[in-house]
N, C-alpha and C positions, 0 to 999 in steps of 0.2 A: 724621514727620507726627503731629500731636496726635490722640489718640483723640477721636471725637465724644462730647460729653457727653449728647446726647439722640438717641434713635433717630429715623430719618426717619419722617415721619407715616404713610406707608403700611406701615411695618414694626412699629409699636407694637402690642402685644397687643390684639387685638380690632378694630383698624382695618381694615376690609374683609376681615378674616381669618375672620369667622364666615360668610362666604358659603357655603362647603361645610363640612359638619361630620361627614359619615359616608359610608360606601360600602355599597351594597346588594349582597352577593355573589350573590344569586339573580338579580336583574335586571341585575347588573353595570353599575350606574349610581351616580354620586355624588349625594348627597342634601343639600339645603339645610336650614337650621334650622327653617323653617316646616313642612317635611314631617315632621321628627322630632317636633315639638310636636303634629302631627296624629295621632301614634300609629303611625307606620310602624315595623314590628317587624323583627327579624332583621338589624340593622345592625351593621357594624363601624365604631365611632366613631373619628373622627380625634382624635389626642391634641391637647391644648392647644398651640397654636403661638405662638411669638414673632412670626413673620411672617404672611403671608396665603396662603390657599389659595383661588384665584379660579376662577370659571367664567364670568366676564364675557365677552361676545362680543368686546369690544375686545382683551382680553388673549389670548384664544384666536386671534384673527385675526393679531395681531402676531407671535405665536410660530409661526404657520403660514407665515411668510415668513423670508427671510434676504437677505444681500447679493447672492446670485445671482438672486433673483426668478424662479426657474425651477420649483422644486419647492414644493408647498404641501400639507403634511400637518398636519391640525388636531388639537391635543391636546384633552382634555376638561377638564383642570384645570391650573392654573399655580401652582406654589409659588414665592413670592418672599420671600426671607428672608436675613438675615445670621447666622442661627443654625445652627451645625453640628448641634445637637441636633434641630432641625426636619427637616433633611435626613435625618438618621439615622432618625428616627421614620417619616417618610413613605416612605423607600425600604424600610424593614422592612415597612410595611403593604403596599406594592405587591408586595413579594416574596411575601407570603402569598397574595395574590389574583392574582398573575401579571399585573400591570399594567405595561406598558412605560414606561420612564423615559428622558428625554433631558435632559442638562444644556446650558444655553445661556448663553454669556457675552455678547459684543457682537453676536451674530447675524451674524458676518462670514463664515459658511460660504457656499458658492456652489451647493450641490446637495442641500440638505435634510439635511445630515449631522447637524445638531442638532435635527431635528424628530422628532415622533412622531405617528403616526396613532391617535387615540383613547386616548392614554395621558396621562402627566403630564410636563410640562416643569418643570425646576428652573431658575429664573433666578438665576444665580450673581453677577450684577452687584453686588448689595448686599454680597457678601463682599469688600469692597474695602479692608479694613484694611491698613495698612502699618506694620509693627513698627519698633522702633529698629534702627539700624545698630550691630552689635556684632561684634567679632572678624573683620572682613572679610566679613560676611554679613548678610543681612536676611531676615526671614520676612514674607511678604505673603499676603493672601487671594487666592483664585483669581479674584475679580472685579476685582482691582486692575489699572489700566491701566499699560502699560509707560511711558507718558509720566509718570504720577504717580510711579512707582517711580524713574525716572531723576531727576526733580526732587528727590526726597527724598534719594537717595544722593549726588547732586552737592553737597549742603550739607556733606557729609563728605569731599569730594574723591574719591569712589569712584563706580563705575558697574558695572552688569551688563556682562559681557564682550561679549554679542552682542545685536543688535537686529534685528527685522524692519524693513523700510523704512517701514512705516506704524506709528506708535506707539500709536494709539488702539485697541489690541487688548488683550484680557485675558490675564493671566498663565496662567490655567488653560486658556484656549483654545489659545494657541500651544504650551504644553507638551504638550498632547494630540496635536499633529501633528508637532512637531519644533522649529520656530522657526529658520528659516534666514535668514541675512543676509550682508552683505558682509564681516563679521568672521569668518565661519565657516572660511575657509581657514587661519586661524591658531588659532582658539579653539574650533572645533566649533560645534554648534548650541546653541540655548538649553537643550535637554534635557541636553546634556553639561556644563552648569554648574549643575546642581541638586544641592544637598547632602542635602535630605530633603523628604519630602512628608507631608501629612496627607490621607487620603482616606476616602471612605465607599464600601464595597464594595456589590455588588449584593444582598447579604443584609442590608444595613443596619448593618454593623459599621464603627466608626471605627478606623482603623489608621494608626499612624505608621510610615513605612517609609523606608529609605535603602539605600545599597550594602551595609551591614552588618546591617541590621535588616529582616527580611522582604524580602530583595533580589529574590526572584522577583516580588513584587507591585510593588516600585519600578520594575523594568525593564519590567513589563507595562503600567504606567500611562504612563510617559514615551513619547511618540509612539505610544501605544496606542489612540488614537482613541476614548477613553471607554469601552472595552469591558469593563474589569474593575472600574473604580471611578470615582467622581466626585472630582476634585481639589477640596479645600476650602482648602488653603494650601500654600505652597512656601517652602522656605528656599533662597535663591539665593547663589551665590558672587559676590563683588565684587572688582574690580581697581581700580588707580589710574586716575583719569580725567584726560584732558588738559584744559587750559584752552581751547586753541584747536587747530584742525586746518587743514592745507593741503589744499584740495580741487581735484582735477584732473579735467577732462573732455577726453579725448584722442581726436581723430577718426581713423578708419581707413576705407579703401575696399576692403580685401582681407580676406575672412573668415579665411583660414588665418593670416595675419599677426596679426590681432586675437586669435585664440584662442591662438596661440603666445606672444604677449606677455603675455596673461593668465596663462598657465601659468608663465612666468618669474616673475611677481610672486607667484603662489601658492607657488612653490617657495622663493623667496629671502626672502619675508616682509618686504620693505622697507616695504610699505604695510600699515597696520592694517586697511584696508577695500579690497576689490576687487570691483567689479561691472561690468556692461556692458549696453548697450542696443542694439537694432537698430531703425533707422528706415527709412521708405520714401523712395526717391528720387523725382524728378519724374515718372518713368514708372510709379510705383506698385510698383516692385520693392524688396524689403527688402535693400538693399545698402549702407546707411550704418551704420557701427558706431562706437559711442562707448564707450571704456574709461573707467570711473569709478574713481578711486583716491584714497584719503585717507590722509595721514600724520598721525599724532598728534604734537602738540607736548608740551613739558614740562608737568607732571612725568611724563607717561606715556611719552614718547618723546624722543629726542635732537633737537636742532636740526639740520636737514639742508638743504642748498641744493636748489633746484629741479633744478639740473644733476645733482647727485648722485642725486636720486630718479628722474630720468627717463633716466639713463644706460642705453644699450643698447636703449631702446624705439623701435620703428619706426613711430610714428604719422605721419600725413600732416602735413607741414610746409608744404604749399602748399594753396591753396584755403581751406577752413575752418580757422581758427586754433584752437589749444587754448584752453580756458578755465581759468583758475587764480585761486583766491581763498582768503583766510584767513577762517575763520569761527569763531564760538564753537562749542564742542563740542555743546551742546544745540541750537544753531541748526542745526547739520548734522544731528543726529539727527531733528529735527522739520521737516526741509526740505519734506516733502510737505504740511504743514498748510495753507499758503496755497492750493495747487492744489486740495486737497480742498474748501475753502470755496467756491472758484469753481465746481466741479462741483455742489455742493449748490445754489448760487444759480441756476444755469441748469437745475437739475433733472435733470442727467445722472448724479448719484450714485445715483439710483434706477433706472437702466437695468439690463437683464439682464447678468449677468456669467458667461458660460459659459467660465470660465478653463481653460486647459490648462497644467499644470505637470508637466514631465518631467525626469528625471535621466538624462543621457546618459553612457555610458561614454566616458572621455576619448579613447581611441584611435579612436573613431568619431564624435567630437563634430562634426568638420567635415562629414563626409558626412551625418549625420543632420540636423544643423541646417540645412545647405544645402537638403536636400529639403523640410524643413518650412517654411523661409522661402520657397522657390519656390512652395509651395502657397498662400502668403499674397498673392502678387502680385495687384495690382489690388483688394485688399480693404482696407477701412478697419477696422483693429483697434479703434479707439476708445480703447483704453488703451495700455499700453506692452508692448514685447517685451524681456524680460530674457534675458541669456545670460552666465553667469559661472562661474568655477571654484570647486570645493570641494577639500578635501584629506581623503581617506578616513580616514587614520590618526587624525584628530581627531574623527571622527564615530563615537562609541563606543556610543551607545545602540542596542541590538540591534533594536528595532522601527522605527527610522528607516532604511528600506531604501534603500541606495544601490548603484550598480553596483560590481562587483568590479574596480575600476580605481583606481590611486593618485590620479588627479585627475579625478573625474567633473565634469560640468557641469550646472548647472541651466538649463533653458530654460523660460521661462514666457511664454505669450501671454495677456495680461490683457485679454480681450475686453470691450467695453462696447457692447451692441447695444440698439437701440430695442425695448423689450418689446412694442410693438404688432406687431412683425414676428415673430410666433411661428414662422413657417416657417423664418426665418433662424436663430432660436435653436435650434430642434429640429435643423436640419441641422448646426449647429456642434457640438452635443453628440455627434451621431453621428460627425462627423469627428474629434472629440477621442478617441473610443474607437478609431477606426481608427489614429490617430497613436500612441496608447498601445501598441496591438498591434505596430506596426512597431518601436517603440523597445524593447519588451519582447523581441521576437525577436532584437534586436541586443545584448541583455544589459543593457538599461536598466530603470528602474522609474518609478513616478510619485511625485511629492510630493503627498500626498493632501489638497490644499486646493481642488482644481479640480472642474470639472463633467465627470467621466468616469464613465459608468455602468459598474459593476463587478459581475460575477457572483461566486458563491462560488468558482468555479475560478480566476477572475482574481485574487481575493484570495489564494488559496493560492499561486499563482505569484508574486504580489508579495512575499509573506513568505518564500518559499523555505525555506531551512534553519531559519528561526526559527518556522515555522508550528506545529510540534508543541508547542513550549514555550508559544507564545502561546495555542493552543487549550487546553492543560492549565490555564493560568492562568485563562482564561475560565471553564472548568468549575469551577475551585476557588473563584473569587471572585464569579462571577455564574452560579451553576449553573442558574438558570431563564431565562437568556438574555434579560434584561430591559433592559439598559443600551444606550444609543446604537443603537437599531434602524435609524436613518436611514443608517448606514454600510453595512448589508447584508453584513456580513462572515461571521457565523456563522449556521448554519441548524439547529443541533440543537434537538430538542424539550426543553422543561423537564422536570426531574425531577418525578415524581408527576403527569404530565399526564393520567393516565387517570381521575382522580376527585378528590373532595374540593374544597377551596377553589381548587385550581389548575385545575380543569376549565373548559372553555368557552374563549372567546376570550382573547387575551393582554391585552386591555384593555377598558375600557368603551366604549360607543358614542361615535363621533365627532360625533354630532348633539347640539349644545348643548341642544336642547329636551328630549332624553331624559336629560340629565345634571343637570337642574335649573337650567340657566343662565338 
């Protein structure tokens, strides 16, 4: 993708960027240029920025919401920039004055994970550069969309190995949580296919890291929920892309058979992609199962007959027939786009999304999923229910917590509820936590993209044996506990919290009137 010759209008130096020019450490408020000219003293001046530092009500309101539409924490300022130097300078300033910071990509979080109450949001969307494809890899900005990355690499006959089902997510966003998809049973998560990262730590330091260069930071950032650093760019591994794929939707009426056939496919790897969904029957019970499997064609995979691909699978061959089609590779990857546009047109894309995303131990997947599905009986989920296998040996990133089982299963209930029914949304969030506790007691974990309220003890249990190293990395790279407060993972007090510039609240007032907005 060619580099843009001119910066976007809202990122040019001085364009809306002079809105906030200083921070008042005593009053703990951000200050506008007019107040500085009026002679306000004792200020910490914002360095000259390539992008903009905003305190407009619109910007603050937008960043106090996300795809979940459940949690609303309002920042005081919003940094929007495509400059790593801007991010470095502003995080360094926030570190001095103990101002909380959250990085936001596409705003696709569901429970306030990328929000901050009274601090600074960094909008990483403008960091969308896509570098050249060289040596089977590509370096892209954290704000680049996976759809754009795929379109660029496909011009070279290459592709990232793993995609989430929805492509309009940012690279930095999915790498912060893990990045699971139907290819994960063969190739791991997106975080398992990263060669190197450039990040800005909680102290405002730019660091390049990889498995061999500052590996502790590298492994603390991938699936690290933004706790130790803000991702600004990533170098991704690429593999040969198919030109076309063979796409199968196979119906099942028995849960155990459905799960067992998925496990067969996870073990033998005949399909490049394996997922599955659960649908309600006419009585409102979730008893209709659809195994989704995709075989890659040349040059990524061999030509194989349907009979060979489906050999040994026990899908229903009476009643609902299987669906089979040949699609272009990108057409398959981007298969959700049309449905998303429909949801946007009918205004259901903006409904509340109290998602439940759990990772079940494979040896108890049937029992646990059956219980969870029974609890859905008679309820309209609004979205989809996913249920599909992973292979643990391919999931190598230490902070992507999966059950200690060779073939764990992802179960995701992607609720979409009318936001006007706040009682239903609140009840669903509480039910999500109860479901998580049940799964955790059985040896499961959560995939942390959903709306599950977590205590510090919950997080410690989630990370298990990885907790101590994660906590050590947090103290090393974000010693004042400023980054990604919306996750509510760490509760330690910042260093030097007893006095000096670090004393007082962790951030300035959330009231825009007090921040000079």
